[in-house]
N, C-alpha and C positions, 0 to 999 in steps of 0.2 A: 450740370448743364445737359439738357437733352441733346441727342445727336442731331436733331433737326436745327439746333441753334449754332452748330459748329460751322465755321466759315472756311473758305479757301483763301490762302495768302501766298504771296511770292516771298522768296528769301529777301528781296530788296525791301519789301514792306516791313518784314520782321526786324531787319537791321536798323530801322529808324527808332525802334523802341529799346534803347540801350542805356537809359538813364535810371538812377535809383528810384525816381518817382514814376517811371514808366518803363518797366523791364519785362521783355519777352525772351524766350529761348525756344530752340527747336530740339526735340529729342525724337529720333526715329520717325521723321516726317510729320510729327505732331507738334503743334504750336501751343506753348503754355505761357500764360500771363502770371508771372511770379512776383509782381510788384508788392503785393501785400504779404506774400509768403516768405520773401527773402530773409526777413528778420527772425522768422520762426525756424529757419533751416538749422538742423542740428550742428552742421559744420560752420555756421556763421554766415552772415551776408557777404563777407569779403570775397568768397569764392565766385560770386556772380559779377564782381567788378572787373574780372580779367577780360582783356580785349577779345579773346577767342571764345568767350562765354556769353557776355551781354549782347543780346540781339543776334546771336550766331547759332549755328548748328552745334549743339553741345552733346551730340550723341556719344561720341567717343569718350568724352570726359565723364559723362553720366555712367556709362557701362564699365568704366574703370573703377567706379566707386560703389555702384549700387546694383542690386539684383533687379531683374525685369519686373518681378511681382510688385515692386514698390509703386510702379506707375498704375497698377490695377487697384490699389487701395482707394476707397472713396474720397478721402481727404486730399489726395493728390490728383485723382482722375478729374475732379471738378475744376482743377486749374486749367485744364485744356480748353482752348477757345477755337481751335480749328486745325486744319491740315495744310501742308505745303502743296500747292497746286502742281499736279503732275508727278509728285513724288510717291514712292511706294515704301512700305515698311521694309527695312533690311534686317530686322531682328527676328530670329527664329524663336518661337515659343510653342512648346507642345500644348495642344488643346487638351482640356480635361477629358479623361476617358480614352484617349488615343495613345498609340505607340509613339515612342520617341524615334526621331530620324538620326539622332547622334550615333555614330558607329560604336558598337559594343555596349550601348545603353540597354539593349534588350538581349535575352538569350538567343542563340543562333536560330532556334526553331521559329522564332517570331520575326526574324529579320528577312526582308524581301529578297527573294532569289536563293534562299538557303533551305535545306531539307533536313528532316530528322526521321529515324525509324520508330521513334517512341510515341509521337503525338498524333492523335486522330482529330477528326473534325470536332468531336465533342469536347476535346481539350481546348481547342481554339475558341469555341463558343463560350466555354466556361471562363477562359481568360478574358475575353472581351467584356463579359458581364461583370466579372470581378474588378476589372480595371475601372469601370464606371463607378461601381459601388465604393471602391476604396478612395477614388479621387473626390467623389461628391459627399460621402458620408463619414468615412473613417479619418481621412487626413486632416480635415478642419478640426475635428475633435482631438486628434492626436497632437496637433500643434498647440492647441489651447491647454490641454491637461499635462503635457510634458512640462510646460512652464509653471502651471499653478500647483502641480502635484496631486491633483484630485483624481480619483479613479475614473475610468472611461464612463462616459455618460450613459444613462439608462436607455435613451432613445437609440443609441448605437447598438447596444446589446440586444435590444428588442428587434431592431431592423435585421440584424444578423440572424437572430432566431427565426424570424419569419421566412427567411430565405434558406434556412437550415445550414448556414455557414458553420455554426458551432459543431454540428454533426459531421460535416465534411472534413473539418480539421482533425477529427479523431481517426480518419482513414476509412478505407472500405470495410464493410462488415454488415452483420445482421441489423445493427442499429439504424441503418439507412432504409430498411425495407418499408415500403409504403409512403416514404417521404417525397415531397416535391422539391428537388434540389435546384436552387438558384432560378426559380421560376420555370423549371422544366428544361433547361438547356442540356442537362445530362441526367440519365436515369440511374436509380440506385443500383440496378443490375450491371451497368457498364462502368460504374465509378471504380477507379483503381488508384494506385499510389501516385500516378502521374497527375491525376485530377487533384489529389490532395497537395501535391507539389505546387501546382498552379495556385491554389488557394494560399498556401504559405508564402510563396514568393510575391504574390500581388500585395498581400497585407504588409509584408516587410518593406514595401516601397514607401510607406508613410515616413520611414526614416527616423522615427522617434522611439528610442530603445526602451525606455522605462514604460512608456505607454503601451508599446507592443507587448511587453511581458504582462502588463495589467489587463490586456484584452483577452481574458479567458485562457491565458496560457496554463493556468493552474488546472483547467479542465483537460487540456491536451495531454498533460502528464499525470494527472491525478485520477481521471475517470477510467482509463483503460484497465487498471487492475480490477476494478469493479465489473467492467464489461466481460473480462476474461476469466475472473476467478470468484466473483461474487455469487451469492445464492440467488435463485430466481426471484425471491421476495425483494432482495436488495436492488437488483437490476430494475425491477418493475417500479420501484419507488424513486431511486436516485437518478437513473439515466434521464427520464423525461424532465425532471426538475432542472437538471444542469443544462441539458441541450436546449431547453426553452428559455434559458437565461434567468429563470426565477430564483435559482439557488447557485452558489458558487462553491467550488471544491479546489483543494490544493494538495500537492504531494509533500508530505512532511517526513523527510529522511535525514537530511544533514543535521549535525549537532556541533556544538562549539568545540568539542574535543574529537570529533570524527566526521570528516567530510566525505572524501572519496572512499574511505575505509568503512564500507557498509557493515561488515562483520563486527566492527568495533563499537557499534552504537550502544548507548547506555540506557536509553528510555526503556523502562521495564513494564511488562504487563503480567499481572498475577491473576490466575484463575481462581474463582471462588470455590469454596468447598463443595457446593452443590453443582458446580460446572455450568452455571447459567450465565455468568458474566465475567468480564475482565475488569480489573482495577489497574489503571494506567498512571504511572508517575514518571516525570522526566521533562526534558526541554528539547526543543528543536530550534535551529537558527538558520537565517537566510531563506525563509520559506516564502516563495513567490506567491502572491495573492492571499497570503495568510491573514492580513489585517482585516479583510472583508469576506473571508471564506466561511461558508456554513458547514462544510464537511472537510475532514482531514484524512488523507490516506497515509497512515502512520506506520513506520517501521519500528518494531518493538523487540526487545529481548525477552524470551519466555523460557520456562523450564525445559522445553523441548527444542530450543534453538531460536533462530530469528523468525518472527511472524509478522505479517502485515494485517493491520486491523483498521477498519473504517470507523472514525470517530466523528460524531455530530457535535457541533458547538453547543455546549451545555455547561452546567455548573462544574467548576474546576478547570475549564479551558479558558486561558487568558492569552491574548495576543497584544504585542507591542510593536510599533513600527521601528524599523532599523533604517538609519540614514546611510545611503550609499552614494556613489558618484553619479548615479542616474536618478531619474525622477521617482518620487514616492508614489506616483500613479501605478507603479508595479505592485504596490501593497506588500513589500518585503517585510517579513515579520519574525520576531522572536516569540516562540510559542511555548507556553507552560502547561503541562498536564498535572494537576494536583488531585490525586485520588478520584480520577474520572471513571465512572462506571459505564461500561459498554457491553451490550448484549453479546453473548458468545457467537450469535448468528452473524455478527459483523466481521468475523474472521474471513480474510480473503485468501483463498487457496488453503492448502493443508497447514495445520498447526506445525510450526517448525520448518515449513517449506517456503518461507518468505524470500529467501535468496533468489529462487527461481522466479517468483512473482515479480520482484523488483528488477532483476537483471534482464529479463525478457522485455520489461517495460522500458528500460534504459535504451535499448536499441532504437525504438521509435522516437524517444525524446531526443537522442543525439542526431538522428537522421533529420528531424525537424530543425534542429539548430544548424546543421550543415546547410540545409535549404535556405534558411534565413541568412546565413553568413554569405553564401554565394550571391544572393540578391543584393545584400548590403554592399558588398565590394563593387558590384556593378554600378550602384548609385554613385559611389565615389569616383569611379572611372568617368562617368558622365559629367560630374561636376568639374573634374580636372580638365577634361577635354574642352568643355565650354570656356573655362577660365583661361587656359593657355591660348585659346583662339581670340580672346578679346583683350587680354592684359598685355601691356607693353612695358618693357624694361630695357634700359640702355639704348632706347630708341628703336627697339625691335620687338615684335610679338614674342611672347614666351615660347611659342611653338617653333621659333627659329633656332632655339638653343638646343644643341645636341644632348646636353646633360638632362634637360627636361624631357625630351623625347625618349631618352633611355629609361627614365622613371616610369613614364606612361607605358612603354613597351612591357616593362616588368609587371605593372599593374594588370594590364590586359592578359598577359600570359597566365598569371596566377588565377585571375577570375575565370578564364575559360577552362583551365585545367580542373578547378574545383567543380565547376558546373558539369563537365563531362564525366568526371569520376562519380559525382552525385547521381547523374542520370543512369550510369551503368549499374550502380547499386540499387537504384529504384526499380530497374528492370528485373533484377534478381528478386526483389521483394514481391513484385507482381506475379512471379512464377514460383514462389515458395509458400508453404504453409507457415502459420505463426510459429510452430515448433521448429521448422527447418530454419527460419530466420534467426531464432534464438541460438541454434546450434552452429550455424555457418557464418552469420554476418556480424556477430559482436566485434570480432577483431577488425574486419575491414571498415566497419562504420566508425570504430574507435580511431583507426588510423586516419580516416578521412576527416573526422572532426579535428584531430590534432593538426593535420595539414591545413585545413580550411581556416582555423583560427590563427595559426601562425602566418599564413598568407595575409589574412585580414589585418593583423598588426603591422606587418611590413608596409602594406598599402596605406594604412592610416598614417604611419610615419612619413612616407614619401609625400602624401597629400599635404601634410602640414608644411613640408619644405617647399612645395610648389606654390602654396597660398601665402607663405610667409606669415607675417603678423596677423593677417586675416584668419589664418588657420587655427589660431588660438583665441579668437574673439567670438563670443557667444551670439553676436548679432551680425547682420550684414552679409557680405559676399561669402565669407567662409563659415557661416553658421553651421552648415551640415558637416563640414570637415571637423570643426571643433567638437561638435557633439559626437561624431563617430570616433575620433581619437580618444575622447574622454571615456566613452562607454564600451569600447571594443574589448577591454579585458574581461568583461562579463562572459562573453562567448567562450573565452579560453578557460574559464573556471567552472561555470555552471554546467551541470550534466556530467561532470568528471574533468579533472584538470588535464591539461595537454600531456604531460609526461606520463600520467597514470594510464591514459587511453592509448598512447603510443606503445607503452609496455604491454598493455593488454593485447594489442594486435600482434606484437612479436611473440609473446608467450603462446598465443593460439597457433601461430604459424609453426613454432618449434614443436608443439605437441603433434602437429600433423606431418612432421618431417619423416620421410622413410628412414627406418632404423639403419639401413645399410648405405645411406647416402654419404659419399666421400668425394673429394676432389679428384 
């Protein structure tokens, strides 16, 4: 129904329409004629027979059972016939592309009246532009494909390429030179790790974990070894193909018998007698984006030690999807290399020097995961704050219960501490060379990732308790809570298991201990 056809009614007029064959209700100052719809209602028509529903203001009952976006769906929006005269909407709903007004829903630097030493005007411009793009382009596609399991749509990949978002997600560097970033809101010369942090955290807001990994995350972790250690010829060919979204790449390190133990990998590369090519045999497992990747950055065992080699999809390369607890839109794969011939020029870094190539790359990968984790936790805080503000139990709002407020307090504390530690390390990255980052930040980033993912799992558990049965239901009020709780273990495992990374951080600290340090 067009807006010009909507009429004004009084509550008394609506109250007259309270019979099964003539049934109206009020939801948030809007009047709906549900006479024909009542029998199609998923919960049955009986719910509308209640005295406080039929012909009455059902706002509280509606928001106790449904999310606000239900009213925005075309099949329900067309049921609206008018408004209550003189009444105003009491429901807060964030406009697309705008910041949330819910406390702690945004990082402090974006909250009104707060300040930060890290962010400049260019960061704010980039955030505003990314917010609109994510809300309008990425999120609708994420909701669709997290459910159907298909890879992110080509039009999304193309739109990101046109704005050079793929390039920005790799971080600052020479690859940005000459590019127009996000329509010109930030220049390549001023782009730093805080700009990248903005990109990561805005994209993370789509809240769909499998889709998020499917959205070129393989490039984020698989392309940097080429950028930093590939030959000029490889860089000239591969980098433009991937950043334009025409080709896809993944990082193939983990194996069935060797996950975090990089030195224990079994995939072998044997050099030909004339030294012109490698022959690769072996398997890789849990490879993100592997099912649709055109290139594979592969860790191999060679006669001289661990070596990293770029492999193009060709004869002898086979990928099979792996079913996990999140969406197959991530393209998680089991990869087999059967006598795959690869030019020797595809070696990344020195032969036998692959450990440095991969370990230096791990820093950025883990930092990216920390950034995503921090934003993901914030989404759950927002969901929970909204829920306890509207849900009533034992005759009182959930927010009136001290045990609930205690859980929320812990959530907020964890979220803010992760974000602040993350921003501190981001500042170090902005002021260190790539080599210095590899030398100094592996331990701190490992510890942050361990802390962030443990915080996230505690928050996921608390959120389920706050939402109750809805927190384990894939649709409806708790759909984001259920999804978060189900997929949060990925962050704790991918990029290095929590215990391994915590141990890495402590071992690095022990190596730096003064020899004469005593109590």
